[in-house]
C-alpha positions as CSV (number, residue, x, y, z in Angstrom):
1,M,-0.2,0.0,-0.1
2,S,1.3,3.7,-1.2
3,R,0.4,6.7,0.8
4,I,1.6,10.0,-0.3
5,S,2.1,12.4,2.8
6,T,0.0,15.6,2.6
7,G,3.1,17.4,2.4
8,R,4.7,15.9,-0.3
9,L,5.0,18.2,-3.7
10,T,4.0,16.3,-6.7
11,T,4.6,18.8,-9.7
12,P,7.9,20.1,-9.7
13,L,8.5,23.9,-8.6
14,I,10.6,26.9,-10.4
15,R,12.0,29.8,-8.5
16,D,11.7,33.1,-10.2
17,A,11.6,36.7,-9.1
18,N,8.2,35.9,-7.7
19,G,8.9,32.9,-5.4
20,H,8.4,29.6,-6.4
21,R,6.1,28.5,-8.8
22,N,4.5,25.2,-10.4
23,A,6.0,23.5,-13.5
24,S,5.9,20.8,-15.8
25,W,8.4,18.4,-15.8
26,E,10.0,19.4,-19.1
27,E,10.5,22.8,-18.2
28,A,11.9,21.8,-14.5
29,L,14.5,19.3,-16.2
30,D,14.9,22.2,-19.0
31,H,15.5,24.7,-16.7
32,V,18.2,22.4,-14.6
33,A,19.9,21.5,-17.6
34,S,20.6,25.2,-18.7
35,R,21.2,26.3,-15.5
36,L,24.4,23.3,-15.0
37,R,25.6,24.8,-18.6
38,E,25.5,28.4,-17.5
39,Q,27.7,27.4,-14.5
40,I,30.2,25.2,-16.4
41,A,30.3,28.0,-19.1
42,K,30.7,30.7,-16.2
43,H,33.3,28.3,-13.8
44,G,34.3,25.6,-15.8
45,P,33.4,22.0,-15.2
46,Q,35.4,21.3,-12.3
47,A,33.1,23.5,-10.4
48,L,30.7,21.2,-10.3
49,G,30.5,17.6,-8.4
50,M,28.2,14.4,-7.1
51,F,28.1,12.6,-4.1
52,S,27.1,9.1,-4.4
53,C,25.9,6.8,-1.8
54,S,28.2,3.8,-1.1
55,K,25.1,1.4,-0.4
56,T,23.9,2.0,-3.6
57,T,24.3,-0.7,-6.4
58,N,28.0,-0.7,-8.3
59,E,25.8,-0.3,-11.8
60,L,24.2,3.4,-9.8
61,N,27.8,4.6,-8.9
62,Y,28.9,3.5,-12.7
63,I,26.3,5.8,-14.2
64,A,27.2,8.8,-11.5
65,Q,30.5,8.8,-12.2
66,K,29.9,8.6,-16.1
67,F,27.5,11.6,-16.0
68,V,29.6,14.1,-14.2
69,R,32.9,12.7,-16.2
70,V,31.0,13.1,-19.9
71,V,27.8,15.1,-19.5
72,L,29.2,17.8,-16.9
73,G,33.1,17.3,-18.1
74,G,34.2,17.2,-14.9
75,N,36.1,14.7,-12.5
76,N,34.5,15.9,-8.9
77,I,32.8,12.6,-7.7
78,D,33.0,10.8,-4.2
79,S,30.5,8.2,-3.3
80,C,31.9,7.9,0.5
81,N,32.8,4.5,1.0
82,R,35.3,5.2,3.6
83,T,32.4,5.2,6.2
C-alpha cells in the first residue's frame, strides 16, 4: 500500500522573482540543464561535483560517475566508501 504525505510535492517547482511556481517536468528539466550549462560556462566543469551513495549498487555508482565525467565534463565525484 502506497501513501503519499499531504505535504509532499507532486509537481516540480521553479524559483523565480516572485517565489516558487509550479512547472511541468519538461520545463523543470530544461531549467536545470540550462543552469548547469551556465555554471559550467562561467566557472568551468570542475566547479561542479556529485556525491553518490556507497550503499547503492555498483551499476548506479557507475552511471553517476559517467554522468559527472561525460555530461558535466568534470572529475569531482565521491561515493563516501570510507565509512
